[in-house]
Backbone as CSV, one residue per row, in Angstrom:
resi,resn,N_x,N_y,N_z,CA_x,CA_y,CA_z,C_x,C_y,C_z
1,UNK,91.937,103.735,88.127,92.031,103.237,86.934,93.634,103.226,87.935
2,UNK,94.180,101.409,87.673,95.684,101.822,88.012,96.022,101.987,86.684
3,UNK,98.246,102.461,87.389,98.664,102.539,86.920,100.530,101.767,87.142
4,UNK,100.596,101.460,86.293,102.209,100.489,85.934,102.903,101.388,86.077
5,UNK,104.150,101.299,86.998,105.116,102.901,86.514,105.943,101.580,86.688
6,UNK,107.522,101.742,86.552,108.482,100.737,86.571,109.921,101.400,86.458
7,UNK,110.243,101.193,87.765,111.104,101.867,87.644,112.690,101.058,88.222
8,UNK,114.077,102.033,87.661,115.349,101.323,88.008,115.849,102.361,88.345
9,UNK,116.269,102.267,89.793,116.974,103.091,90.049,118.749,103.012,90.402
10,UNK,120.237,104.102,90.212,121.256,103.367,89.840,121.937,104.338,90.387
11,UNK,122.023,104.265,91.926,122.956,104.643,92.420,124.335,104.389,92.376
12,UNK,125.095,106.167,92.178,127.260,105.578,91.548,127.676,106.600,93.049
13,UNK,128.945,105.870,92.887,129.673,106.616,93.337,130.567,106.565,94.790
14,UNK,129.714,105.782,95.497,130.391,104.350,97.247,131.300,103.110,96.089
15,UNK,132.084,102.906,96.561,133.073,101.726,96.797,132.325,100.683,96.817
16,UNK,132.698,99.749,95.430,131.916,98.349,95.958,130.675,98.247,94.780
17,UNK,130.359,96.836,94.180,129.989,96.492,93.212,128.950,96.036,93.649
18,UNK,128.002,95.701,95.221,126.584,95.638,95.703,125.747,96.307,96.156
19,UNK,124.362,97.170,95.314,123.426,97.687,95.386,122.409,96.787,96.323
20,UNK,122.803,95.727,96.416,120.613,95.471,97.165,120.930,96.057,98.430
21,UNK,121.815,96.464,99.249,121.734,97.046,100.609,120.696,98.531,100.409
22,UNK,121.468,99.105,99.391,120.498,100.859,99.007,119.160,100.544,98.449
23,UNK,119.456,99.586,97.766,118.005,98.863,97.175,116.665,98.641,97.925
24,UNK,117.183,97.788,99.148,116.207,97.570,99.512,115.909,98.970,101.180
25,UNK,116.694,99.495,101.062,116.343,100.737,100.742,115.259,101.521,101.094
26,UNK,115.331,101.857,99.377,114.624,102.173,98.657,113.205,102.071,98.966
27,UNK,113.297,100.461,98.831,112.285,99.454,98.964,111.787,99.992,100.041
28,UNK,111.620,99.985,100.857,111.058,100.622,102.798,110.298,101.511,101.983
29,UNK,110.473,102.935,101.553,109.406,103.702,100.733,108.548,102.585,100.010
30,UNK,108.740,101.962,99.816,107.260,101.000,99.417,106.507,100.811,99.797
31,UNK,107.048,100.231,100.737,106.593,99.688,101.189,105.507,100.360,102.551
32,UNK,106.125,101.927,102.874,105.765,102.384,103.776,104.446,103.097,103.211
33,UNK,103.888,103.411,102.603,103.594,103.930,101.886,102.397,102.938,101.124
34,UNK,102.650,101.838,101.601,101.332,100.805,100.882,101.057,100.624,99.455
35,UNK,101.689,100.700,98.999,102.174,100.919,96.979,102.335,99.034,97.126
36,UNK,101.765,98.537,96.126,101.577,96.915,95.089,103.399,97.194,94.507
37,UNK,103.624,96.655,94.767,104.557,96.709,94.146,105.353,94.875,93.860
38,UNK,106.277,94.057,92.117,106.682,93.091,91.916,108.127,94.277,91.679
39,UNK,108.941,93.363,92.990,110.784,93.387,93.152,110.637,92.516,91.642
40,UNK,111.269,93.125,90.571,112.617,92.061,89.407,114.223,92.111,89.661
41,UNK,114.553,91.822,88.347,115.762,91.096,89.475,116.477,92.723,88.116
42,UNK,116.128,93.827,87.523,116.390,94.719,87.214,115.979,95.629,87.287
43,UNK,114.684,95.339,88.176,113.795,97.004,88.097,112.846,96.550,88.664
44,UNK,111.321,97.253,89.253,111.030,96.968,90.546,108.990,98.571,89.424
45,UNK,108.575,97.097,89.707,106.567,97.279,89.470,106.069,98.298,90.125
46,UNK,105.621,99.876,89.949,104.831,99.513,91.003,103.437,99.768,90.293
47,UNK,102.348,99.978,91.435,101.173,99.882,90.908,99.806,100.729,91.305
48,UNK,98.675,101.901,91.107,98.720,102.230,91.800,98.282,104.014,91.171
49,UNK,97.606,104.802,91.790,97.181,106.108,90.999,98.870,106.913,90.566
50,UNK,98.512,106.923,89.608,99.702,108.163,88.843,100.600,109.347,90.014
51,UNK,99.561,110.258,90.277,100.228,111.647,90.710,101.342,110.198,92.398
52,UNK,99.908,109.617,93.091,101.560,109.012,93.959,102.499,108.619,93.629
53,UNK,101.829,107.778,92.537,103.503,107.045,92.067,104.192,107.969,92.087
54,UNK,103.986,108.546,90.914,105.584,109.842,90.631,105.772,110.608,92.027
55,UNK,104.480,110.260,92.958,105.656,111.338,94.463,106.660,110.732,95.050
56,UNK,105.814,108.915,95.092,106.733,107.659,95.668,107.388,107.964,95.195
57,UNK,108.296,107.706,93.372,109.366,107.886,92.767,109.958,108.155,92.737
58,UNK,109.463,109.479,93.224,110.463,111.091,94.057,111.636,110.684,95.275
59,UNK,110.681,109.807,95.759,111.448,109.596,97.473,112.079,108.596,97.734
60,UNK,111.760,107.428,96.582,112.460,106.442,96.693,113.956,106.808,95.925
61,UNK,114.138,107.646,94.673,114.834,108.673,94.293,116.167,109.234,95.224
62,UNK,115.718,110.095,95.814,116.189,110.559,97.191,116.832,109.802,98.212
63,UNK,116.005,108.428,98.231,116.429,107.887,99.301,118.476,107.338,99.091
64,UNK,118.563,107.581,97.752,119.780,107.187,97.157,120.954,108.571,98.259
65,UNK,120.368,109.599,97.482,120.969,110.496,98.323,121.548,110.887,100.042
66,UNK,120.062,110.540,100.398,120.692,110.639,101.974,121.019,109.183,102.136
67,UNK,121.568,108.111,101.205,123.017,107.037,101.620,123.702,107.443,102.249
68,UNK,124.201,108.954,101.099,125.654,109.541,101.249,126.297,108.888,99.183
69,UNK,125.149,108.785,98.420,125.176,108.637,97.095,125.313,109.956,96.115
70,UNK,126.690,109.983,95.696,126.569,111.718,95.536,126.128,111.568,93.794
71,UNK,125.720,110.260,92.944,124.860,110.430,91.744,123.614,109.313,91.296
72,UNK,122.747,109.631,91.123,122.133,108.809,91.284,121.440,108.721,89.900
73,UNK,121.085,107.671,88.161,120.436,107.784,87.631,118.925,107.030,87.906
74,UNK,118.152,107.273,87.570,116.620,106.531,87.782,116.155,106.849,86.590
75,UNK,115.525,105.218,86.029,114.535,105.858,84.720,113.740,104.942,84.867
76,UNK,111.886,106.195,83.843,111.125,105.295,84.923,110.206,105.279,83.758
77,UNK,109.231,104.136,83.524,108.053,104.136,82.684,106.832,103.803,83.217
78,UNK,106.515,104.539,82.303,104.937,104.290,82.161,103.588,103.545,82.064
79,UNK,103.375,102.903,82.383,102.175,102.386,81.379,100.483,102.887,82.164
80,UNK,99.998,103.870,81.545,98.418,104.026,81.352,97.759,103.988,80.454
81,UNK,96.618,102.857,80.669,95.965,102.148,80.421,94.042,102.410,80.740
82,UNK,93.614,103.768,79.635,92.151,104.232,79.574,91.334,103.616,79.666
83,UNK,91.528,102.887,79.178,90.372,101.751,78.302,89.447,100.895,79.248
84,UNK,90.214,100.382,80.272,90.276,99.370,80.428,91.012,99.060,81.825
85,UNK,90.748,98.641,83.078,92.032,98.400,84.572,91.844,97.345,84.370
86,UNK,93.378,98.036,83.771,94.687,96.374,84.268,95.365,96.437,85.402
87,UNK,95.700,95.543,85.792,96.937,95.454,87.011,98.235,94.832,86.720
88,UNK,99.428,94.693,87.527,100.688,93.248,87.254,99.739,92.058,87.208
89,UNK,99.484,91.246,88.518,98.667,90.713,87.649,97.988,90.160,86.419
90,UNK,96.769,90.177,85.889,96.419,90.704,85.159,97.396,90.738,83.942
91,UNK,98.317,91.767,83.999,99.722,91.824,82.871,99.579,89.918,82.486
92,UNK,100.596,89.534,83.704,101.334,88.792,83.711,100.429,87.350,83.143
93,UNK,98.950,86.795,83.505,98.497,85.558,83.177,97.853,85.880,81.825
94,UNK,97.868,87.371,81.404,96.892,87.238,80.541,98.129,86.500,79.243
95,UNK,99.831,87.305,78.962,99.578,86.461,78.322,100.543,85.570,78.927
96,UNK,100.447,84.608,80.158,101.253,83.204,80.076,99.914,82.399,79.396
97,UNK,98.579,82.916,79.481,97.151,81.728,79.142,97.888,82.054,78.011
98,UNK,98.107,83.068,76.898,98.093,83.049,75.471,100.064,81.805,75.230
99,UNK,100.381,81.787,76.079,101.501,81.346,75.701,101.725,79.747,75.043
100,UNK,100.951,79.384,75.929,100.710,78.159,75.385,99.650,77.707,74.628
101,UNK,98.718,78.129,74.393,97.633,78.266,73.158,98.116,77.620,71.990
102,UNK,97.123,76.668,71.139,97.582,76.764,70.057,97.557,77.559,69.186
103,UNK,97.852,77.771,67.588,97.961,78.827,66.618,96.588,78.514,66.565
């Protein structure tokens, strides 16, 4: 069953406020590994097997150090549901369908 892993990576210690170039490099790891993901404005959600996603999260974290950042703060949340096979699309469609239902 697929696991969802939400990851928020914040590289710290270089001049400037923009992180988009650094985070684009981080996402190349995800694309190279062929992991399904959904980029959000404040975090990214990955979908796949837990062991693989944890390994990829570590690789993503390390990319920032390879870019010369002296500090990286990474937050991870895992949604591991074992009673039902769900994915990113299912979760968003379920909520959207209920949003416009009559009570």
